[in-house]
Structure formats: C-alpha cells, structure tokens
C-alpha positions as CSV (number, residue, x, y, z in Angstrom):
1,M,0.0,0.2,-0.1
2,F,1.7,3.0,-1.5
3,E,-0.9,5.4,-1.4
4,F,-2.4,8.0,0.7
5,Q,-5.2,10.5,0.2
6,T,-4.6,14.2,0.8
7,I,-5.6,17.5,0.0
8,Q,-4.2,18.9,-3.2
9,Q,-4.0,22.5,-2.0
10,P,-4.3,24.8,0.8
11,I,-7.8,26.2,2.1
12,E,-8.3,28.9,3.7
13,D,-10.5,31.8,5.5
14,I,-13.2,29.5,5.3
15,L,-16.0,31.6,8.0
16,L,-18.6,30.4,9.7
17,K,-20.5,32.5,12.8
18,E,-22.4,31.1,15.3
19,K,-23.8,33.5,18.1
20,G,-21.5,36.1,17.5
21,S,-18.2,34.0,17.3
22,K,-16.4,33.9,14.1
23,F,-15.0,30.6,13.2
24,I,-12.4,30.4,10.5
25,G,-10.9,27.1,8.8
26,F,-7.8,26.5,7.2
27,A,-6.4,23.4,5.8
28,Y,-3.0,22.5,4.8
29,P,-1.2,19.7,2.9
30,V,2.0,19.1,5.2
31,N,4.8,16.3,5.2
32,S,6.5,16.6,8.3
33,E,6.1,18.2,11.8
34,S,8.0,21.4,10.8
35,D,5.5,21.8,7.9
36,I,2.8,21.8,10.9
37,K,4.5,24.1,12.9
38,E,5.4,26.6,9.9
39,S,1.7,26.9,8.9
40,L,1.0,26.9,12.9
41,N,2.9,30.0,13.4
42,H,2.1,31.6,10.0
43,L,-1.8,31.6,11.2
44,K,-0.7,33.0,14.7
45,S,1.2,35.6,13.0
46,I,-1.8,36.6,10.6
47,H,-4.5,36.3,13.5
48,P,-2.6,37.5,16.7
49,K,-6.0,38.4,18.4
50,A,-8.0,35.3,17.6
51,T,-9.2,33.5,21.3
52,H,-8.5,29.9,20.1
53,H,-5.9,28.4,17.6
54,C,-7.8,24.8,17.6
55,Y,-6.2,22.7,15.2
56,A,-5.8,18.5,14.4
57,Y,-3.2,16.8,12.1
58,R,-2.7,13.4,10.8
59,L,1.0,12.6,9.1
60,G,1.9,9.0,7.6
61,I,0.4,6.9,5.2
62,N,-2.0,5.3,7.9
63,G,-1.8,8.5,9.7
64,E,0.1,7.3,12.6
65,N,1.3,10.3,13.8
66,Y,-1.3,12.4,14.7
67,R,-2.7,15.3,17.3
68,A,-5.4,16.9,18.5
69,N,-5.4,20.3,20.3
70,D,-8.3,22.4,22.3
71,D,-6.0,25.3,22.6
72,G,-7.7,26.2,25.4
73,E,-11.2,25.2,24.6
74,P,-13.0,22.7,27.2
75,S,-11.4,19.3,26.4
76,G,-12.3,17.5,23.6
77,S,-14.5,20.5,22.7
78,A,-12.6,21.7,19.4
79,G,-9.5,19.7,18.5
80,L,-11.4,16.1,18.4
81,P,-14.3,16.9,16.5
82,I,-11.4,18.5,13.7
83,Y,-9.7,15.4,14.2
84,N,-12.8,13.4,13.4
85,Q,-13.4,15.0,10.1
86,L,-9.8,13.9,9.3
87,L,-10.7,10.0,9.9
88,A,-14.5,10.8,8.3
89,H,-12.7,12.1,5.0
90,Q,-9.7,9.6,5.1
91,I,-7.2,11.8,4.3
92,T,-3.5,12.3,6.1
93,N,-0.4,14.6,5.9
94,I,-2.7,17.3,6.3
95,L,-3.2,20.3,8.9
96,L,-6.7,21.0,9.8
97,V,-7.0,24.6,11.9
98,V,-9.9,26.3,13.0
99,I,-9.7,29.9,14.5
100,R,-11.9,31.2,16.5
101,Y,-12.9,34.7,17.1
102,Y,-15.4,34.8,20.9
103,G,-18.0,36.7,20.4
104,G,-19.6,37.2,23.7
105,T,-22.0,34.4,23.7
106,K,-21.1,31.2,25.3
107,L,-21.6,28.1,23.0
108,G,-21.4,25.7,25.9
109,V,-19.3,22.4,25.4
110,G,-22.0,20.8,22.6
111,G,-22.3,23.6,20.9
112,L,-18.5,24.2,20.5
113,V,-18.5,20.3,19.6
114,K,-21.0,21.4,17.0
115,T,-19.3,24.2,15.6
116,Y,-16.0,23.1,15.4
117,K,-17.3,20.0,13.8
118,E,-19.2,22.1,11.2
119,S,-16.3,24.6,10.2
120,A,-13.7,21.5,9.8
121,K,-16.1,20.0,7.8
122,Y,-17.0,22.8,5.6
123,T,-13.6,23.9,5.4
124,L,-12.6,20.2,4.0
125,E,-15.6,20.4,1.5
126,Q,-13.9,23.4,-0.5
127,A,-10.9,21.2,-1.0
128,K,-9.7,18.7,-3.4
129,I,-8.9,15.6,-2.4
130,I,-6.4,13.4,-4.4
131,T,-4.4,10.2,-4.3
132,K,-0.8,10.5,-3.9
133,E,2.0,8.3,-4.4
134,L,4.3,7.7,-1.3
135,E,7.4,9.0,-2.3
136,S,11.3,7.9,-1.1
137,K,14.1,10.1,-1.4
138,I,17.3,8.8,-2.9
139,E,20.9,10.2,-3.2
140,L,23.3,9.0,-5.8
141,K,26.9,9.1,-6.4
142,F,28.3,8.7,-9.8
143,K,31.4,9.4,-12.3
144,F,30.6,12.1,-14.6
145,S,31.1,9.8,-17.5
146,Q,27.7,8.0,-16.2
147,Q,25.2,10.6,-16.2
148,N,23.4,10.0,-19.3
149,Q,22.9,6.5,-18.2
150,I,21.6,8.0,-14.4
151,F,19.5,10.0,-16.6
152,T,17.9,7.5,-18.7
153,L,17.2,5.3,-15.5
154,L,15.9,8.0,-13.1
155,N,13.4,8.7,-16.4
156,K,12.3,5.5,-16.8
157,Y,11.4,5.5,-12.6
158,D,9.7,8.8,-12.9
159,A,11.7,10.6,-10.2
160,K,11.9,14.0,-9.5
161,I,15.1,15.3,-9.4
162,L,15.5,17.8,-6.3
163,D,19.3,19.1,-6.9
164,F,22.4,18.0,-9.4
165,D,25.9,18.5,-8.2
166,A,28.1,18.1,-11.4
167,Q,31.5,17.4,-10.5
168,E,33.9,14.7,-11.4
169,I,31.6,12.9,-9.2
170,C,27.9,13.7,-9.4
171,I,25.4,13.7,-6.8
172,I,22.0,13.6,-7.5
173,N,19.1,14.1,-4.9
174,A,15.9,12.8,-6.5
175,N,12.5,11.9,-5.4
176,I,11.2,8.4,-6.2
177,K,7.9,6.7,-6.0
178,T,8.6,4.1,-2.9
179,S,6.6,1.5,-4.7
180,K,9.3,1.7,-7.4
181,K,12.3,1.6,-4.8
182,E,13.1,-2.1,-5.1
183,N,13.2,-2.2,-8.7
184,I,15.6,0.6,-9.1
185,S,18.0,-0.5,-6.3
186,D,18.4,-3.7,-8.4
187,E,19.4,-1.8,-11.2
188,L,21.5,0.3,-9.5
189,S,23.4,-2.2,-7.7
190,E,24.1,-3.9,-11.2
191,M,25.8,-0.9,-12.1
192,L,27.8,-1.0,-9.1
193,L,26.6,2.4,-8.0
194,E,26.8,4.1,-4.8
195,F,23.4,5.2,-3.3
196,N,21.4,5.4,-0.3
197,F,18.0,6.2,0.6
198,S,16.4,8.7,3.4
C-alpha cells in the first residue's frame, strides 16, 4: 500500500459564524512536523488577536502520527471534532485549523463540539482530495561520464530530481515513488553505483 489521500492545495479563510463568534477554517497539505509548526506560526502571525487556534493533524500513510489540540477550549470540544473530520474524509498528511474569535456568547461544550465539527467539515468540503503515491528520497553518487546512463534510469522510474551537483563525482538527490524503490535499487546495484535512501 503505497498510496494515501490528502488535499491538493491549501484552503484558507473559510468562515462560519455562530452566536457572534467567528470560526475560520484552514487546511494545509503537510509532510512533516516542521511543516505543521510553520503553518501554525503563520496563522498566529496573521490572526494574533484570535481567542483560540484549535487544530488537528495526521501524518503518515495510515495517519499513525496525529494530534488534536483544543488550545484552551474545554477538553475534547475542539481538537477532537476537527480530528474526526480528518478520519471521516480518510485523509492524511494534512493540518486542519479552526481559528475562533469569541463573540461574547458562550456556546457550551455541546455547541462548541457542533460548531468546530461543522467548521472543519465545511473547510474540507472546499478542498480537492487527491490520491498521492508515497515517495522516498534517493541520493546517487556516480562518475561524470555516467550521467547519461543515470538520467535515462531516473526517467524510466519517473524520478523527480531535486538537485544535481555536477563535479568529477556527481551527486543527485531525487524523489522516487516508494513502490519502485526495490526495482531501481536492483538496477543501481547491478551498475555498482553508490546510492542510499533517506
């Protein structure tokens, strides 16, 4: 199983109003915890006066790395309903944030659960869900004279070249679909090349 579902691009500023409070939904495709931190810091910088920044995320092909955060709302009233929407949509490698500006009327725990859930659901409904293949990063070292051979091989496996350092000994970093990792490894070993996956 080398595929997962995620969203195609960020979704921002999806507004929901409830009893004077404003709930604003954001969804970001992410690949790491540093991506998540970056997105959360970005939202805090553009919404510094918001009362709460509640969020949930899932990372990993089966969403095995996850978190739900209530950010000061009553326990389980915000992060969990947001997280449950990620499960309901069966998506991973995603950060879903609902920012709240308090409007003066308390919603109660039941009202919060309902509104955070609706805001998260409404935000995800604006997103295009896509299936992505898992990728692995490969680093190759080879002699300059072998570069044509290497590029032919990388093309054959639809590798995406991230950087290419052309010296006497060249170094290429590329992303390759994890499902093709074994096959390309066999071919590279036959060519007696130095390579490693990270």
